[in-house]
C-alpha positions in Angstrom: 53.3 1.1 154.9 50.4 -1.6 154.8 51.7 -5.1 153.6 48.6 -5.4 151.5 49.2 -2.3 149.9 52.8 -3.3 148.9 51.6 -6.3 147.8 49.0 -4.7 145.6 51.8 -2.2 144.1 54.5 -5.0 143.6 52.0 -7.6 141.6 50.9 -4.6 139.7 54.1 -3.2 138.9 55.9 -6.5 138.5 53.2 -7.9 135.7 53.0 -4.4 134.0 56.8 -4.6 133.8 56.8 -8.0 132.2 54.4 -7.7 130.1 56.1 -4.7 128.4 59.7 -6.0 128.5 59.2 -9.8 128.9 61.3 -9.9 131.8 61.2 -9.7 135.6 62.3 -6.9 137.4 63.7 -5.9 141.0 61.4 -3.8 142.9 62.8 -0.2 144.6 60.5 1.9 147.0 61.9 5.7 147.4 60.0 7.8 150.0 59.0 11.3 149.8 60.2 13.3 152.9 58.9 16.2 155.4 61.1 18.7 157.2 60.0 19.1 160.8 62.2 22.1 161.0 65.1 23.6 159.0 63.9 24.8 156.0 66.3 26.6 153.5 69.3 26.2 155.7 70.7 23.0 154.4 72.5 24.9 151.5 73.7 27.3 153.9 75.7 24.5 155.9 73.2 24.4 158.9 71.3 21.9 160.6 67.8 20.1 159.5 65.3 17.7 161.0 64.0 15.5 158.1 62.1 12.2 157.8 61.2 9.7 155.4 57.3 9.4 154.8 55.0 6.3 153.6 54.2 8.3 150.3 56.2 6.1 148.1 57.7 6.5 144.4 58.0 3.0 143.0 60.2 1.6 140.6 60.6 -1.6 139.0 63.9 -1.7 136.7 65.9 -4.5 134.8 68.9 -4.5 132.7 68.5 -5.3 129.1 72.0 -6.0 128.0 71.8 -3.1 125.6 72.9 0.5 125.6 69.8 1.6 125.2 67.3 3.0 128.2 63.4 3.1 128.2 61.8 4.6 131.6 57.9 4.9 131.7 56.1 7.4 133.9 53.0 4.9 134.5 51.2 8.0 136.5 51.8 10.4 133.5 51.0 8.2 130.7 54.7 9.3 129.1 57.6 7.4 128.3 61.5 8.4 127.4 64.3 6.1 125.4 67.9 7.2 125.0 70.9 5.9 124.6 73.9 5.9 127.3 76.6 6.5 124.9 74.8 10.0 123.6 75.4 13.3 124.7 73.0 13.8 127.1 70.9 17.0 127.7 68.1 18.4 129.5 64.6 19.3 128.5 63.0 22.0 129.5 60.5 21.5 132.4 60.6 17.6 131.9 60.2 14.8 134.2 62.9 13.3 132.3 65.3 15.7 133.6 66.0 13.6 137.1 66.2 10.4 135.0 68.6 11.4 132.5 70.4 13.7 134.8 71.4 10.8 137.3 72.6 8.5 134.5 74.6 11.4 133.3 76.3 12.2 137.1 76.9 8.4 136.8 79.1 8.6 133.6 81.0 11.3 135.0 81.8 9.2 138.0 83.0 6.7 135.6 80.3 4.0 137.0 79.6 1.1 134.6 76.0 1.6 133.9 74.5 -0.2 130.7 71.1 -0.4 129.2 68.0 -0.6 131.3 64.3 -0.4 131.3 62.3 1.0 134.3 58.5 1.8 135.1 57.5 4.1 137.9 54.9 5.4 139.6 53.7 6.2 143.2 51.6 8.2 145.9 53.9 11.2 146.5 52.2 14.6 145.5 54.3 16.5 142.8 55.0 20.0 143.8 53.8 19.5 147.3 57.4 20.0 149.0 57.7 16.5 149.6 60.8 15.8 147.4 59.2 13.6 144.8 62.1 14.7 142.7 64.7 13.7 144.9 62.8 10.3 145.4 63.1 9.5 141.7 66.4 10.3 141.6 67.7 8.4 144.2 65.3 5.5 143.4 67.0 5.4 139.9 70.8 5.4 141.3 69.7 3.0 143.9 68.5 0.7 141.3 71.1 1.1 139.0 73.4 0.3 141.8 71.7 -3.2 142.5 71.4 -3.7 138.7 75.1 -3.4 137.8 76.9 -3.6 141.3 78.6 -0.1 141.2 79.8 0.0 144.5 77.9 2.9 145.8 76.9 3.2 149.5 74.2 5.6 150.5 75.9 8.5 150.6 77.4 8.5 147.2 74.1 7.9 146.1 72.8 10.8 148.1 75.2 12.8 146.6 75.2 11.9 143.2 71.4 12.8 143.0 72.3 16.3 144.4 74.9 16.8 141.9 72.5 15.6 139.1 70.0 18.2 140.5 72.6 21.1 140.6 74.1 20.1 136.7 71.4 19.2 135.2 68.3 20.0 136.5 69.5 23.6 137.6 68.2 23.7 141.0 71.0 24.5 143.6 69.4 22.4 146.4 70.9 21.4 149.5 71.9 17.5 150.5 68.7 17.5 153.2 65.8 15.8 150.1 68.9 13.2 148.8 70.1 12.3 152.2 66.3 12.1 153.8 65.4 9.6 151.0 68.3 7.8 151.7 68.9 7.7 155.6 65.3 7.7 156.7 64.4 5.6 159.6 61.0 4.2 160.6 59.8 6.2 163.5 62.5 8.6 163.6 63.5 11.9 162.5 67.1 12.6 161.5 68.8 15.8 162.9 71.5 16.3 160.0 74.2 18.7 160.5 74.9 19.9 156.6 78.4 20.9 157.2 79.6 18.0 158.4 77.3 15.3 157.5 77.2 14.2 161.1 73.7 12.9 161.9 71.6 11.1 165.0 68.2 9.8 165.1 65.3 10.9 167.3 62.7 8.3 167.9 59.3 10.2 166.9 56.8 8.3 167.6 53.9 10.7 167.7 51.6 9.4 170.4 48.1 10.9 170.3 49.2 13.4 167.6 49.1 12.8 163.7 51.5 14.6 160.8 48.8 15.8 158.5 50.0 17.7 155.2 47.5 20.3 153.8 48.6 20.6 149.8 47.6 24.1 148.9 47.7 22.9 144.8 49.7 26.1 144.3 52.2 24.3 142.3 55.8 25.6 141.9 58.8 25.5 139.7 62.1 25.5 141.8 64.3 26.0 138.5 62.0 28.9 137.5 61.6 30.3 141.0 63.3 32.2 143.6 64.7 29.5 145.4 68.6 29.9 143.6 68.0 33.6 144.0 67.3 33.2 147.8 71.0 31.4 147.7 72.5 33.9 146.0 71.2 36.2 148.9 72.7 34.2 151.4 76.2 34.2 149.8 76.1 38.1 149.6 75.6 37.6 153.3 78.5 35.6 153.8 80.7 37.5 151.8 80.4 40.2 153.9 80.7 38.0 156.9 83.8 36.7 155.8 85.5 40.1 155.3 85.1 40.8 158.4 85.6 37.6 160.2 87.9 35.0 158.0 86.9 32.5 159.7 83.2 32.7 158.4 82.6 30.6 155.0 78.6 30.0 155.7 75.8 31.3 157.5 76.2 28.1 159.8 79.4 29.9 161.4 78.2 33.4 162.1 76.0 34.6 164.9 73.3 37.2 165.2 76.1 39.5 167.2 78.4 38.9 164.0 75.6 39.9 161.6 75.1 42.8 163.5 78.4 44.2 163.1 78.6 44.1 159.2 75.0 45.1 158.9 75.1 48.8 157.7 77.0 47.2 154.5 73.9 45.0 153.8 70.4 45.9 152.6 67.6 45.1 154.8 66.5 42.0 152.3 69.7 40.5 153.3 69.8 41.1 156.7 66.3 39.5 156.9 67.5 36.6 155.0 70.8 36.0 156.8 68.8 36.6 160.5 66.3 34.1 159.5 68.8 31.3 158.6 70.8 31.9 161.8 67.6 31.8 163.9 66.4 28.4 162.1 69.7 26.3 163.1 69.1 26.8 166.5 65.4 26.3 166.3 66.4 23.0 164.7 68.2 21.9 167.9 65.3 22.9 170.2 62.6 21.1 168.1 64.9 18.1 167.6 64.9 17.9 171.8 61.1 18.6 172.1 60.4 15.8 169.2 62.5 13.4 171.5 60.8 14.2 175.0 57.4 13.9 173.2 57.1 17.7 174.2 54.4 18.5 171.2 52.9 21.6 172.4 56.7 23.4 172.4 57.1 21.5 169.0 54.2 23.4 167.7 55.1 26.7 168.7 58.8 26.3 167.1 57.1 25.6 164.1 54.4 28.5 164.3 58.0 30.3 165.0 59.3 29.2 161.7 56.7 29.9 159.4 57.0 33.6 160.7 60.4 33.7 159.5 59.7 31.9 156.2 56.7 34.3 155.1 58.2 37.7 157.0 61.9 37.3 156.7 63.0 34.8 154.0 59.9 35.5 151.9 59.2 32.2 150.2 55.8 31.6 151.3 52.5 32.4 149.6 49.0 33.7 150.4 47.8 30.3 150.2 50.0 28.6 152.6 49.8 32.0 155.1 46.1 31.5 154.8 46.4 28.0 155.7 48.5 28.4 158.7 46.3 31.5 159.8 43.4 28.7 159.7 45.1 26.4 161.9 45.5 29.1 164.4 41.6 28.8 164.9 41.7 25.2 166.1 43.5 24.2 169.5 43.9 20.6 168.5 46.3 22.0 165.9 49.4 22.6 167.7 52.0 23.7 164.9 51.9 24.5 161.4 54.3 25.8 159.0 54.9 25.7 155.2 57.3 23.2 154.3 59.5 22.9 151.2 61.2 25.2 148.9 58.2 27.5 149.2 55.4 29.6 147.1 53.4 26.9 147.0 52.5 23.3 148.4 52.3 22.1 151.3 51.7 23.1 155.1 52.6 20.7 157.9 50.1 20.3 160.6 50.9 18.9 164.0 47.3 17.9 164.8 45.7 15.8 168.4 44.2 12.6 167.2 41.0 13.5 169.0 40.4 16.8 166.5 37.0 17.6 165.8 35.9 15.4 162.8 34.8 18.3 161.1 38.2 20.6 161.4 39.6 19.4 158.4 36.4 19.9 156.1 35.9 23.3 157.6 39.4 24.5 156.9 39.1 23.0 153.0 35.8 24.8 153.0 37.4 28.2 153.9 40.4 27.6 151.6 37.9 27.0 148.6 35.6 30.1 149.6 38.6 32.5 149.5 40.7 30.4 146.4 38.2 29.1 144.3 39.6 25.3 144.8 39.9 23.0 147.5 43.4 21.7 149.3 44.2 18.1 149.4 45.1 16.5 152.5 47.7 13.7 153.2 48.2 12.2 156.7 52.0 10.8 156.6 53.6 8.6 159.0 57.5 8.2 159.2 59.0 5.5 157.1 62.3 3.8 156.1 64.7 5.1 153.4 65.0 3.8 150.0 65.1 0.0 149.9 64.3 -2.9 147.5 60.3 -4.1 148.3 60.4 -7.2 149.9 56.8 -9.0 150.2 56.2 -11.7 152.3 54.5 -14.7 150.7 
């Protein structure tokens, strides 16, 4: 991240916080994330390949010596106030659930949290599949851990953020988003085993290629989407597999041959969901190897294969995302593309040669607007560090 930009953000948020609360805050940066490969495998105990990126949520935070909490969403021009000792309940489709939810989770964990003030904002696109929610969740917990010396390590923070999403927000997400937020490393992707929580970094310098997100500007709400339905469908498949093979407790444990043996008792849709998940974990291994070797043509082909699986087998894409991926195939400078995130909207992730034609993105955007009546947004991203206290050099 450009140091001048960080200084500008730090100054603006610190001065704004001091003006509102007459106090000096700590400053936290919490990144969004991309996922090179491994979509929807995390809650099936599979493999994923995420990375933190230089799109951030910034949080200015300070304790206030009371039991009252005030949180200001700078970009939304909205605020909430609540008392930690009250019974905390979610609001229907409101950003505050990600804040109040983690406080509620810390209470359940018997963490000694007191009243605090917070101003947050940033440049992670909302609803684009870059996990702005996990950034807010983990940023809040990380800040409270600093302010109240809670003694939580990064894994505990990630798990608390995931638990809040499960119990308060109502989305049965896997651990990938919160994990990438906490464990992101500059110029490295993370190969995470969601069954064992073992992970390793893969150097990802992306020489001569760039990562560019095309935001369809079709927004989704995972709580109201079919995200949880896909999880239930996978569980049906696991139950059938477990009856035939007692050692299988997740799709991570199953092979395609074993799935074939129980296929007679499963619907075509359930079979497609399970087959996609089993194949995708294997593709993560292939993608991690290609990434480390700088074999970007190979990586691009794997990305296209994954998108086909997400669109046709897992059925979480949409017309707009499929159109953007198809458009990318007309340009040899785009080595690979796929939808990213929970699905039903959001971004495509594109692996693009740096010497691509200047008008390529303009033309894709124009074609999209002619088809759907609105333009896309474009976000180049670089792989960044995980959540941290902002240090500004003088």
